[in-house]
C-alpha positions as CSV (number, residue, x, y, z in Angstrom):
1,M,1.0,-3.8,-32.1
2,A,0.6,0.0,-31.8
3,E,3.2,1.8,-29.6
4,Q,0.6,2.8,-27.0
5,E,-0.5,-0.9,-26.7
6,K,2.9,-2.3,-26.0
7,P,3.4,-3.8,-22.5
8,A,4.9,-1.4,-20.0
9,Q,8.7,-1.5,-20.0
10,G,9.3,1.6,-18.0
11,P,11.2,1.7,-14.7
12,L,8.0,1.2,-12.7
13,A,6.8,-1.8,-14.8
14,G,5.2,-4.3,-12.3
15,I,4.2,-1.6,-9.8
16,R,0.4,-1.4,-9.4
17,V,-1.2,1.9,-8.2
18,L,-4.7,2.3,-6.8
19,D,-5.8,5.8,-7.6
20,L,-8.6,7.2,-5.5
21,S,-7.9,10.8,-6.6
22,R,-9.6,13.4,-8.7
23,I,-9.1,17.0,-10.1
24,L,-5.4,17.8,-10.7
25,A,-2.6,17.4,-8.1
26,A,-2.9,13.7,-7.4
27,P,-4.2,12.6,-10.9
28,F,-1.1,14.4,-12.4
29,A,1.1,12.4,-10.0
30,T,-0.6,9.1,-10.9
31,Q,-0.4,9.9,-14.6
32,Y,3.4,10.4,-14.2
33,L,3.6,7.0,-12.4
34,G,1.7,5.5,-15.4
35,D,4.1,7.1,-17.8
36,L,6.9,5.4,-15.9
37,G,5.3,2.1,-16.5
38,A,3.1,1.5,-13.5
39,D,-0.4,-0.1,-13.8
40,V,-2.7,2.7,-12.6
41,I,-6.2,1.8,-11.6
42,K,-8.4,4.9,-11.3
43,V,-11.4,4.4,-9.0
44,E,-14.3,6.7,-9.9
45,R,-17.8,7.3,-8.7
46,P,-20.5,5.6,-10.8
47,G,-22.1,8.0,-13.2
48,R,-20.1,11.2,-13.6
49,G,-16.7,10.0,-12.3
50,D,-13.8,12.5,-11.9
51,D,-15.2,16.1,-11.7
52,T,-12.8,17.3,-14.4
53,R,-14.5,15.2,-17.1
54,A,-17.1,18.0,-17.2
55,W,-14.7,20.9,-16.8
56,G,-15.0,22.2,-20.4
57,P,-15.3,23.3,-23.1
58,P,-13.2,22.3,-24.9
59,F,-14.4,18.7,-25.0
60,V,-13.2,15.9,-27.3
61,P,-15.5,16.0,-30.4
62,G,-17.3,12.8,-31.0
63,E,-17.8,11.0,-34.4
64,D,-21.2,12.5,-34.6
65,G,-19.8,16.0,-34.0
66,K,-21.1,16.2,-30.5
67,P,-18.9,16.4,-27.4
68,T,-17.8,13.0,-26.1
69,G,-18.0,14.1,-22.4
70,E,-14.3,14.2,-21.8
71,S,-12.8,17.6,-21.3
72,A,-9.3,18.8,-22.3
73,Y,-8.7,19.3,-18.5
74,Y,-9.4,15.7,-17.8
75,L,-7.3,14.5,-20.7
76,S,-4.3,16.5,-19.4
77,A,-3.8,14.3,-16.3
78,N,-5.3,10.9,-16.9
79,R,-3.5,8.9,-19.6
80,N,-2.0,5.5,-18.8
81,K,-4.8,4.6,-16.4
82,R,-7.6,2.1,-16.3
83,S,-10.9,3.3,-14.9
84,I,-13.2,1.3,-12.6
85,T,-16.4,2.6,-11.1
86,I,-17.1,1.7,-7.5
87,D,-19.4,3.4,-4.9
88,M,-17.2,3.6,-1.8
89,A,-20.2,4.8,0.2
90,D,-21.7,1.4,-0.2
91,P,-20.0,-1.1,2.3
92,K,-19.7,-3.6,-0.5
93,G,-18.0,-1.0,-2.6
94,A,-15.6,-0.1,0.2
95,E,-14.8,-3.8,0.7
96,T,-14.0,-4.1,-3.0
97,I,-11.6,-1.2,-2.8
98,R,-9.9,-2.8,0.2
99,R,-9.6,-6.1,-1.7
100,L,-8.0,-4.2,-4.6
101,A,-5.7,-2.4,-2.3
102,A,-4.4,-5.7,-0.9
103,K,-3.1,-6.4,-4.4
104,C,-1.5,-3.0,-5.0
105,D,1.8,-1.5,-4.2
106,V,0.7,2.2,-3.9
107,L,-2.5,4.0,-3.0
108,V,-3.0,7.6,-3.8
109,E,-5.9,9.8,-2.5
110,N,-6.7,13.4,-2.1
111,F,-9.8,13.5,0.1
112,K,-10.2,15.9,3.0
113,V,-8.3,14.9,6.2
114,G,-10.2,12.0,7.7
115,G,-12.6,11.8,4.8
116,L,-11.9,8.1,4.0
117,A,-11.9,6.8,7.6
118,K,-15.7,6.5,7.6
119,Y,-15.5,4.1,4.6
120,G,-12.6,2.1,6.2
121,L,-10.2,3.3,3.5
122,D,-7.9,5.4,5.6
123,Y,-4.2,4.4,5.9
124,E,-4.6,2.4,9.1
125,S,-7.5,0.4,7.5
126,I,-5.6,-0.2,4.3
127,R,-2.4,-1.1,6.1
128,A,-4.4,-3.8,8.0
129,V,-5.0,-5.6,4.7
130,N,-1.6,-4.7,3.1
131,P,1.2,-3.8,5.5
132,S,3.7,-3.1,2.8
133,I,1.5,-0.6,0.8
134,V,2.8,2.9,0.2
135,Y,-0.1,5.3,0.8
136,L,0.1,8.9,-0.4
137,S,-2.4,11.5,0.9
138,I,-2.5,14.9,-0.9
139,T,-4.4,17.6,0.9
140,G,-4.5,21.4,0.9
141,F,-2.9,22.0,4.2
142,G,-1.7,18.7,5.5
143,Q,-2.8,16.1,8.0
144,T,-1.9,18.3,11.0
145,G,-2.0,21.9,12.1
146,P,-4.8,24.4,12.6
147,N,-5.8,24.6,9.0
148,A,-5.8,20.8,8.3
149,H,-9.6,20.9,7.9
150,R,-9.6,23.4,5.1
151,P,-10.2,22.3,1.5
152,G,-7.3,22.2,-0.9
153,Y,-7.5,24.4,-4.0
154,D,-4.6,25.6,-6.2
155,L,-5.6,29.3,-5.9
156,L,-5.8,29.1,-2.1
157,A,-2.4,27.5,-1.9
158,Q,-0.9,30.1,-4.2
159,G,-2.4,32.8,-2.0
160,A,-1.5,31.3,1.4
161,G,1.9,30.1,0.3
162,G,3.2,33.6,-0.8
163,I,3.7,33.1,-4.5
164,M,0.9,35.5,-5.4
165,S,2.5,38.2,-3.4
166,L,5.6,38.0,-5.7
167,T,3.7,37.7,-9.0
168,G,2.3,40.6,-11.0
169,E,3.2,44.2,-11.6
170,P,4.5,46.2,-8.6
171,E,1.5,48.5,-8.5
172,G,-1.0,45.8,-9.6
173,E,-2.9,43.2,-7.6
174,P,-1.4,39.9,-6.4
175,M,-1.5,37.5,-9.4
176,K,-1.7,33.8,-9.6
177,V,0.5,31.8,-12.0
178,G,-1.3,31.1,-15.3
179,V,-1.7,27.3,-14.7
180,G,-2.4,25.3,-11.5
181,I,1.3,25.3,-10.6
182,A,0.7,24.6,-6.9
183,D,-1.2,21.5,-7.9
184,I,1.4,20.4,-10.4
185,M,4.3,20.9,-8.0
186,C,2.5,19.1,-5.2
187,G,2.0,16.2,-7.6
188,M,5.7,16.2,-8.5
189,Y,6.7,16.2,-4.8
190,G,4.2,13.3,-4.3
191,V,5.8,11.3,-7.1
192,S,9.4,11.8,-5.7
193,A,8.2,10.8,-2.3
194,L,6.5,7.7,-3.6
195,L,9.6,6.6,-5.5
196,A,11.7,7.1,-2.3
197,A,9.2,5.1,-0.3
198,L,9.2,2.3,-2.8
199,L,13.0,2.1,-2.6
200,H,12.8,2.0,1.2
201,R,10.2,-0.8,0.9
202,E,12.5,-2.7,-1.5
203,R,15.2,-2.5,1.1
204,T,13.2,-3.2,4.3
205,G,9.8,-4.5,3.3
206,E,8.1,-1.6,5.1
207,G,5.3,0.4,3.7
208,Q,4.4,3.8,5.0
209,H,2.0,6.8,4.9
210,I,3.1,9.9,3.0
211,D,1.5,13.3,3.9
212,V,2.0,15.9,1.2
213,A,0.2,19.3,1.2
214,L,-0.4,22.0,-1.4
215,L,0.6,24.7,1.1
216,D,3.8,23.0,2.2
217,T,5.0,22.3,-1.3
218,Q,4.1,25.9,-2.3
219,V,6.2,27.2,0.5
220,S,9.1,24.9,-0.5
221,W,9.4,26.4,-3.9
222,L,9.6,30.0,-2.8
223,V,13.3,29.1,-3.0
224,N,15.6,32.1,-3.3
225,E,12.8,34.7,-2.6
226,G,11.9,32.8,0.6
227,V,15.5,32.6,1.8
228,N,16.0,36.2,0.7
229,Y,13.4,37.1,3.4
230,L,14.7,34.7,6.0
231,L,18.2,36.1,5.6
232,S,17.4,39.8,5.4
233,G,14.1,40.2,7.2
234,E,12.8,42.2,4.3
235,A,9.6,41.1,2.6
236,P,10.2,40.5,-1.2
237,K,8.2,42.8,-3.5
238,R,6.4,42.2,-6.8
239,R,8.7,43.2,-9.6
240,G,6.6,42.1,-12.6
241,N,9.1,40.3,-14.9
242,Q,12.2,41.5,-13.2
243,H,14.5,39.3,-11.1
244,P,15.1,40.0,-7.4
245,N,18.8,39.2,-7.6
246,I,20.0,39.6,-11.2
247,V,19.9,42.8,-13.4
248,P,19.0,42.9,-16.3
249,Y,16.9,39.8,-16.2
250,Q,13.4,40.5,-17.5
251,V,11.1,41.2,-20.4
252,F,11.7,44.3,-22.5
253,E,9.5,45.9,-25.1
254,C,11.1,45.9,-28.6
255,A,10.1,47.8,-31.8
256,D,7.7,45.0,-32.8
257,G,6.9,43.1,-29.6
258,H,8.6,41.8,-26.5
259,A,11.7,39.7,-25.8
260,I,13.5,38.3,-22.8
261,V,17.0,39.5,-21.7
262,A,18.6,37.2,-19.1
263,V,22.1,38.5,-18.4
264,G,23.6,36.1,-15.9
265,N,27.1,37.6,-15.2
266,D,29.2,40.7,-15.6
267,A,31.0,39.4,-18.8
268,Q,27.6,38.8,-20.4
269,F,26.5,42.3,-19.5
270,A,29.5,43.8,-21.2
271,R,28.8,41.9,-24.4
272,F,25.1,42.8,-24.1
273,A,25.9,46.5,-23.8
274,E,28.2,46.3,-26.8
275,L,25.5,44.5,-28.8
276,I,22.9,47.1,-28.3
277,G,25.3,50.0,-29.0
278,L,25.7,51.2,-25.4
279,P,29.2,49.9,-24.5
280,E,29.8,52.7,-22.0
281,L,27.3,51.1,-19.7
282,A,29.6,48.3,-18.9
283,E,32.3,50.8,-17.8
284,D,29.9,52.9,-15.7
285,P,30.8,52.3,-12.0
286,R,27.1,52.0,-11.2
287,F,26.7,49.0,-13.5
288,I,30.0,47.1,-13.7
289,R,29.1,44.3,-11.3
290,N,25.8,42.6,-10.7
291,S,25.6,43.9,-7.2
292,D,26.1,47.4,-8.6
293,R,23.4,46.9,-11.2
294,L,21.1,45.6,-8.5
295,A,21.7,48.7,-6.4
296,H,21.1,51.0,-9.4
297,R,18.4,49.1,-11.1
298,E,16.2,52.2,-11.3
299,A,18.9,54.1,-13.2
300,L,19.9,51.2,-15.6
301,I,16.6,49.8,-16.7
302,P,15.2,53.0,-18.3
303,L,18.4,53.4,-20.3
304,L,18.1,49.8,-21.6
305,A,14.4,50.1,-22.2
306,A,14.7,53.2,-24.3
307,R,17.3,51.6,-26.6
308,L,15.5,48.2,-26.9
309,R,12.3,49.9,-28.0
310,E,14.2,50.9,-31.1
311,M,15.3,47.3,-32.0
312,P,13.3,44.6,-33.7
313,K,12.8,41.6,-31.4
314,G,14.2,39.2,-34.0
315,E,17.4,41.2,-34.4
316,L,17.8,41.4,-30.6
317,V,17.3,37.7,-30.0
318,A,19.6,36.7,-32.9
319,G,22.2,39.1,-31.7
320,M,22.2,37.8,-28.1
321,E,22.5,34.2,-29.4
322,R,25.5,35.3,-31.6
323,V,27.4,36.9,-28.7
324,G,26.5,34.4,-26.0
325,V,24.0,36.3,-24.0
326,P,21.0,34.4,-22.7
327,G,17.7,35.7,-24.1
328,G,14.8,34.6,-26.2
329,E,11.3,35.0,-27.6
330,I,8.0,34.9,-25.8
331,N,5.9,32.3,-27.5
332,T,2.2,32.0,-27.5
333,I,0.8,28.5,-26.8
334,P,0.3,27.9,-30.6
335,E,3.9,28.9,-31.2
336,V,5.1,26.6,-28.5
337,F,3.5,23.5,-30.1
338,A,4.7,24.7,-33.6
339,S,8.3,24.9,-32.4
340,P,10.8,22.5,-34.0
341,Q,12.5,22.2,-30.7
342,V,9.3,21.1,-28.9
343,A,8.6,18.7,-31.7
344,A,12.2,17.3,-31.6
345,R,11.8,16.7,-27.8
346,G,8.5,14.8,-28.3
347,M,6.5,17.2,-26.2
348,K,3.4,16.8,-28.3
349,I,2.0,13.3,-28.7
350,A,-1.0,11.8,-30.4
351,M,-2.9,8.9,-28.9
352,D,-5.7,6.7,-30.4
353,Y,-9.0,7.7,-29.0
354,P,-11.9,5.6,-30.2
355,G,-15.2,7.4,-30.6
356,S,-13.6,10.8,-31.2
357,A,-14.1,12.6,-34.5
358,A,-10.4,12.3,-35.5
359,G,-9.8,8.9,-33.9
360,K,-7.0,10.5,-32.0
361,V,-6.3,13.1,-29.4
362,D,-3.2,15.3,-29.1
363,L,-1.7,15.5,-25.6
364,I,1.4,16.9,-23.9
365,G,4.3,14.5,-23.7
366,N,6.4,13.5,-20.6
367,P,9.6,15.5,-20.4
368,V,11.8,12.8,-18.9
369,K,14.2,11.0,-21.2
370,F,15.5,7.7,-20.0
371,S,18.4,6.0,-21.9
372,R,17.3,2.4,-21.0
373,T,13.7,2.5,-19.6
374,P,11.8,5.1,-21.6
375,V,8.4,6.4,-20.7
376,S,5.6,5.0,-22.8
377,Y,2.1,6.0,-23.8
378,R,0.1,2.8,-23.6
379,R,-3.4,3.9,-22.8
380,P,-5.4,7.1,-23.6
381,P,-7.3,8.7,-20.8
382,P,-10.1,6.2,-20.0
383,R,-13.8,6.6,-20.2
384,C,-15.5,6.5,-16.8
385,G,-15.7,2.8,-15.8
386,E,-14.3,1.6,-19.0
387,H,-12.2,-1.2,-17.4
388,T,-14.5,-2.2,-14.5
389,D,-15.1,-5.7,-15.6
390,E,-11.5,-6.2,-16.8
391,I,-10.1,-5.1,-13.4
392,L,-12.5,-7.1,-11.3
393,R,-11.8,-10.2,-13.3
394,E,-8.0,-9.8,-13.4
395,L,-7.4,-8.8,-9.8
396,L,-10.3,-10.4,-7.9
397,G,-11.4,-13.2,-10.1
398,E,-14.9,-11.9,-10.4
399,E,-16.8,-12.6,-13.6
C-alpha cells in the first residue's frame, strides 16, 4: 500500500472534521488537521466548488496537456481531505449537512457573520444536533464589534492590523507581506484553539464555539513592535529590512548580490567587526553595546554598508558561519526547493494525482516532526465532489 494510502496514525486519528470553508485561512487550518490524522470532509458547492480551484494559472496539467481545473493555489491548502458536493441553500442539502455534523467532532466555517443561520447551520443549530461539537468560525473582524459585518480578506487584515505600516522601505508605500500571512496565521491560531477545545471536551464532554478573526490574530503577532508602541507611545516606523531593536540586523548589498547579517549580541558584533576588517568599530563608544548601536544606527550602517559592498556574498556568509555570527543567503523560491536542508527536512513532497500529466503533484510538506505520531500524506487534494457517494454511504448509510 502506498504511503499516502495508509490509514491515519497521526495524533488526531479518529477525529472527524466537517469543513464548510473555502479560500485560504480555514482550508489551511483543516489541511493541518488532516495532516495530523483527522478525517476531513470538505463540503463544496455543486459545480465549481471552492473558488480557489479556478485561481490560476498555474493549473495541474492533465494527461491530454490541458489544465485539469485545479490550481496551485487550491492544491496548497486542501490535501488530506475528502470532497462532497451539497447545495446548502436547498433545505434537503442543509439537512444533510446537519446529519453529517451530528457524526463529526469538529465543524469549521468561514462565512460572513450570521451567514449560516438562514440555512440552520450556525453554531446554535448544529449544537442542537451535536452538543459536544467544537465549532470554529473564522471571519475577517470577528463575531462582535462595529466591523463584524465587513468581509474578511488577507490584504484588508494586513492593512487594518498594522503590519503594512511596518513593512516596506522608509520612504516607500506601506507594503503587504508577499504571501497571505494574515490568513495563514489566523488558520494556525484556529488549529491551536481547536486542539485546546478538543482537550477540554475530552475532560468535560463539553463542546464550544470558537470565534477567530483575521484582524485579531494580525494584531496579536505585532509582538515586539506592538508592545514597543504600548510601552513608549511612539508609533513604529517602516525600516525596510532593518530591525527595530537590534543593530546590525538587516540585509546588506555585497559585491555580487545581497546577504543577511543578524548580529544578536555585543560579542557577536565584535567578531563581526573583526571578520570584515573593521575591528575598531567594536571599540568605538558609539557601537560597543546594542543600545549604543541602536542610538547611533545612522552612523554605523553606512560604515558597514560601504565595507560589505566590497565583499562577495559567499565569502561573507561563510566567514560569519566560521566565527559564529548569524547570517545567511537570500534564496529565491527555486533555490529554496533545491536546498539540501529543505530536502532533508521533507519540506517538498510528491503525491499521486490521477489524471495529471505526470501522475503526481509536488506540494509543500508539513513542518511538524513528531517522534511517535508523525504527520501523514494520505490523500491528494480532492476533485470537487470526488467522495460524495462514499461519504453519504459511510456516514449516513445512503446508497
